[in-house]
C-alpha positions in Angstrom: 125.3 26.6 63.9 123.1 25.5 66.9 126.3 25.2 68.9 127.6 22.2 66.9 130.9 21.9 65.2 130.6 21.9 61.4 133.1 19.1 61.1 131.0 16.9 63.4 127.8 17.8 61.5 129.5 16.9 58.2 130.7 13.5 59.6 127.1 12.7 60.8 125.7 13.4 57.3 128.4 11.3 55.6 127.7 8.5 58.0 123.9 8.7 57.2 124.6 8.6 53.5 126.9 5.7 53.9 124.4 3.8 56.0 121.7 4.4 53.3 123.9 3.2 50.5 124.8 0.1 52.5 121.1 -0.7 53.1 120.3 -0.1 49.4 123.2 -2.4 48.4 122.0 -5.1 50.7 118.3 -4.8 49.7 118.8 -4.3 45.9 118.6 -8.0 45.0 115.4 -8.4 47.0 113.8 -5.3 45.4 114.8 -6.5 41.9 113.4 -10.0 42.6 110.1 -8.5 43.8 109.9 -6.4 40.6 110.5 -9.4 38.4 107.9 -11.4 40.3 105.3 -8.7 39.9 106.1 -8.3 36.2 105.8 -12.1 35.7 102.4 -12.2 37.6 101.1 -9.2 35.5 102.1 -11.1 32.3 100.4 -14.2 33.4 97.2 -12.3 34.3 97.2 -10.5 31.0 97.7 -13.8 29.2 94.7 -15.2 31.0 92.7 -12.1 30.1 93.7 -12.4 26.5 92.7 -16.1 26.4 89.4 -15.1 27.9 88.9 -12.4 25.3 89.8 -14.7 22.5 87.4 -17.3 23.8 84.6 -14.8 24.2 85.3 -13.5 20.7 85.2 -17.0 19.3 81.9 -17.7 21.1 80.5 -14.4 19.6 81.6 -15.4 16.1 80.0 -18.9 16.5 76.8 -17.3 17.8 76.7 -14.8 14.9 77.3 -17.6 12.4 74.4 -19.7 13.9 72.1 -16.7 13.9 73.1 -15.9 10.3 72.4 -19.4 9.2 69.0 -19.3 11.0 68.2 -16.0 9.2 69.1 -17.5 5.9 67.0 -20.6 6.5 64.1 -18.3 7.6 64.4 -16.2 4.4 64.5 -19.4 2.2 61.4 -20.7 3.9 59.7 -17.3 3.6 60.5 -17.1 -0.1 58.9 -20.6 -0.6 55.8 -19.5 1.2 55.6 -16.3 -0.9 56.0 -18.2 -4.1 53.1 -20.5 -3.1 51.0 -17.4 -2.2 51.9 -15.9 -5.6 50.8 -19.1 -7.4 47.6 -19.1 -5.5 46.9 -15.5 -6.4 47.7 -16.2 -10.1 45.4 -19.2 -10.2 42.3 -17.0 -9.5 43.5 -13.5 -10.4 40.0 -12.0 -10.6 39.0 -13.5 -7.3 42.2 -12.3 -5.7 41.7 -8.8 -7.1 38.1 -8.7 -5.7 39.4 -9.6 -2.3 42.0 -6.8 -2.5 39.3 -4.2 -3.1 38.1 -4.6 0.5 34.5 -4.8 -0.7 32.2 -7.8 0.0 32.2 -8.8 -3.7 32.2 -12.4 -5.0 33.2 -13.8 -8.4 29.5 -14.3 -9.3 28.7 -10.7 -8.6 31.6 -9.6 -10.9 30.4 -11.7 -13.8 26.8 -10.6 -13.3 27.8 -6.9 -13.3 30.0 -7.5 -16.3 27.1 -9.1 -18.3 24.7 -6.4 -17.3 27.2 -3.7 -18.3 27.7 -5.3 -21.7 24.0 -5.6 -22.4 23.5 -1.9 -21.4 26.3 -0.7 -23.7 25.0 -2.9 -26.5 21.5 -1.4 -26.3 22.8 2.1 -26.1 25.0 1.6 -29.2 22.2 0.0 -31.2 19.8 2.8 -30.2 22.3 5.4 -31.4 22.1 3.9 -34.9 25.6 2.3 -35.1 26.2 -1.0 -37.0 25.6 -4.3 -35.4 29.3 -5.3 -35.5 30.3 -2.0 -33.8 27.7 -2.5 -31.2 28.9 -6.0 -30.3 32.5 -4.8 -30.3 31.6 -2.0 -27.9 29.6 -4.3 -25.7 32.4 -6.9 -25.6 34.9 -4.2 -24.6 32.7 -2.8 -22.0 31.9 -6.2 -20.5 35.5 -7.4 -20.4 37.6 -4.2 -19.9 35.5 -1.7 -17.9 34.8 -3.9 -14.9 38.4 -4.9 -14.6 39.5 -1.3 -14.9 37.1 -0.4 -12.1 38.4 -3.2 -9.9 42.0 -2.1 -10.6 41.2 1.4 -9.7 39.6 0.4 -6.4 42.6 -1.8 -5.6 45.1 0.9 -6.3 43.1 3.4 -4.2 43.0 1.1 -1.3 46.7 0.3 -1.6 47.5 4.0 -1.6 45.5 4.5 1.6 47.2 1.6 3.2 50.7 2.9 2.4 49.8 6.3 3.8 48.7 4.8 7.1 51.0 1.8 7.5 54.1 3.7 8.8 51.9 5.4 11.5 50.7 1.9 12.5 54.3 0.7 12.8 55.1 3.7 15.0 52.2 2.7 17.3 53.5 -0.8 17.5 57.0 0.4 18.3 55.7 2.5 21.2 53.5 -0.4 22.4 56.4 -2.9 22.4 58.7 -0.4 24.2 56.1 0.1 26.8 56.1 -3.6 27.6 53.2 -5.0 25.5 53.8 -8.2 23.6 53.6 -8.3 19.9 50.1 -10.0 19.9 48.6 -7.2 22.0 50.3 -4.6 19.7 48.6 -6.2 16.7 45.3 -6.2 18.5 45.7 -2.5 19.3 46.1 -1.7 15.6 43.2 -4.0 14.7 40.9 -2.2 17.1 42.0 1.5 17.0 43.8 1.8 13.6 42.7 3.6 10.5 41.3 1.9 7.4 42.4 -0.1 5.5 45.3 -1.0 7.9 42.7 -1.8 10.6 41.0 -4.4 8.4 44.2 -6.0 7.4 45.5 -6.4 11.0 42.1 -7.7 12.0 42.5 -10.4 9.4 45.9 -11.2 11.0 44.3 -11.6 14.4 41.5 -13.8 12.9 44.2 -16.0 11.3 45.8 -16.4 14.7 42.5 -17.4 16.2 42.2 -20.3 13.7 45.7 -21.6 14.6 48.2 -19.7 12.5 51.3 -18.2 14.1 52.0 -14.5 13.9 54.6 -14.8 11.1 52.3 -17.0 9.1 49.4 -14.6 9.5 51.6 -11.7 8.5 52.7 -13.6 5.4 49.1 -14.3 4.6 48.5 -10.6 4.5 50.1 -10.6 1.1 47.0 -12.2 -0.4 44.8 -9.1 0.2 47.6 -6.5 0.2 50.3 -7.6 -2.3 52.8 -4.8 -1.6 56.6 -4.8 -1.1 56.1 -2.9 2.2 53.9 -5.7 3.5 56.6 -8.2 2.4 59.2 -6.2 4.4 56.9 -6.3 7.4 56.4 -10.1 7.2 60.1 -10.7 6.8 60.9 -8.6 9.9 58.4 -10.5 12.0 59.5 -13.9 10.7 63.2 -13.2 11.3 62.6 -11.8 14.8 60.4 -14.8 15.8 63.1 -17.3 14.7 66.4 -15.5 15.3 65.5 -13.0 18.0 66.5 -9.4 18.2 65.2 -6.0 19.1 61.8 -6.0 17.4 61.0 -2.4 18.3 64.2 -1.1 16.7 63.6 -3.2 13.6 60.0 -2.0 13.2 61.2 1.6 13.8 63.8 1.3 11.1 61.1 -0.2 8.8 58.8 2.7 9.4 61.6 5.1 8.6 62.4 3.2 5.4 58.8 3.2 4.3 58.6 7.0 4.7 61.8 7.4 2.7 60.4 5.2 -0.1 57.2 7.3 -0.1 59.3 10.5 -0.4 61.3 8.9 -3.3 58.1 7.9 -5.1 56.7 11.4 -4.8 60.0 12.8 -6.1 60.1 10.4 -9.1 56.4 11.2 -9.9 57.1 14.9 -9.9 60.1 14.5 -12.1 58.2 12.2 -14.6 55.0 14.3 -14.7 56.1 16.1 -17.8 56.7 12.9 -19.7 53.4 11.4 -18.5 51.5 14.5 -19.6 53.1 14.4 -23.0 52.2 10.7 -23.3 48.6 11.4 -22.4 48.3 14.2 -25.0 49.9 12.1 -27.7 47.6 9.2 -26.9 44.5 11.3 -26.9 45.3 13.4 -30.0 44.1 10.8 -32.6 40.7 10.5 -30.8 40.4 14.3 -30.5 41.2 14.8 -34.2 38.7 12.1 -35.2 36.0 13.7 -33.1 36.6 17.2 -34.5 36.6 15.9 -38.1 33.3 14.0 -37.3 31.7 17.1 -35.9 32.8 19.3 -38.8 32.4 16.8 -41.7 30.2 13.8 -40.6 30.1 12.4 -44.2 33.9 12.2 -44.3 33.9 9.9 -41.2 30.7 8.0 -41.7 32.3 5.8 -44.3 34.5 4.2 -41.7 31.4 2.9 -39.9 29.3 1.9 -42.9 31.8 0.4 -45.3 33.6 -2.9 -44.7 36.9 -1.4 -45.7 36.4 1.3 -43.1 35.9 -1.4 -40.5 39.2 -3.0 -41.4 40.9 0.4 -41.3 39.5 1.0 -37.8 40.4 -2.4 -36.6 44.1 -2.1 -37.6 44.1 1.5 -36.4 42.8 0.4 -33.0 45.4 -2.4 -32.8 48.3 0.0 -33.6 47.0 2.6 -31.2 46.8 0.0 -28.4 50.4 -1.1 -29.1 51.6 2.5 -29.0 49.7 3.3 -25.8 51.2 0.2 -24.1 54.7 1.1 -25.3 54.4 4.7 -24.0 52.9 3.4 -20.7 55.9 1.1 -20.2 58.3 4.0 -21.0 56.8 6.3 -18.4 56.1 3.6 -15.8 58.7 4.3 -13.0 58.2 1.7 -10.3 60.3 1.9 -7.1 
C-alpha cells in the first residue's frame, strides 16, 4: 500500500496512539482541575444570582405591602368621606333630591308647588260634592305625596340616563389617557363634549377643581348629585390611583366593562321578575277596580262609605291595610343589584 511495508505502518500507528495516551495521562490532572474550577465559578455565580433574585423578590414584597397599606388607608379615608356625604344628604333629603333632578329647583319652589297642588285638589274634591273630611284628606295626600313622587320619578329617569352614558364616557377617558392626555384634560373633554347628564356631572367636577378641590375629592363630591354605586366605584378608582399609582387607563377600562356587565345583569333580572311584578300590580289594583265597578253599577251601595262615619272608619282601616300590603309586595319584588 503506497509502497510502504504494513509492519512499518502498524508500528507508526501504535506509536501515535501511545504518544496520545501519554499526553492525555500527563494533562489529565490539569484538565480535571480546570473543570472543577469552572464548576466552582459557575456555582458562585449562580449563588450570587440567587441572592440577587431573593433580594429583588423581597423588595417587591415590601413594595406590594406598602402599596396595599396605602390602598387600605385610602379606602378607609374614602369611606369616612362617603359617610359624611351620606349624613349631609340625609339632613336635607328633599333639598338633595331636588339637586339630583338636574333642574334649577329650590326648596321654596317645592313647597310652593306642593301647597298650590294641595289647594287645587281640595277645590276639585269639594266641587265634586265629596265630604269635607275626604276633601282635606285628598288635598293632604296630594300636597305631601304627589310632589315627592314626581321628584323621585325625575331622579330615577336622570339616573337611568346617566347609567346608559357613563360607560361610554369612561371609554372616551381611556382613549384620551392612552393617547397621552392627563386626567384633568380627559375630564374636561367629557365635560365639554359628553352627553347629558354625564356632561353636567363632569362639569361640576371641573368647577369643584377650580374652587380648590383635588380630582379625587371632586369625584367623591359627585355622589351628592348622583348617588349611585357606579359613581362610587369611579371615585374609588380615581382616589386609589392618585395615592397608590397604577395604570389608570386599564383600571377605567375594567370599570367600564364591569358597568356594562352590571347593566346586562339588571336587564336579565328585570326580565325574569317581570311576571311577579305584573302579578303584584294586578293584585294591588284589583280592590280599586272592583270598588269602581261596584260604584258605577250600584252607587247607593258605595255612597254609605262616604256619607256615614262608620264608612269613613272602614275606608281608613282599609287604606292602611292596603298600603301595608302594597309595601310588602313591593319589597318582595324589589330585586336590587
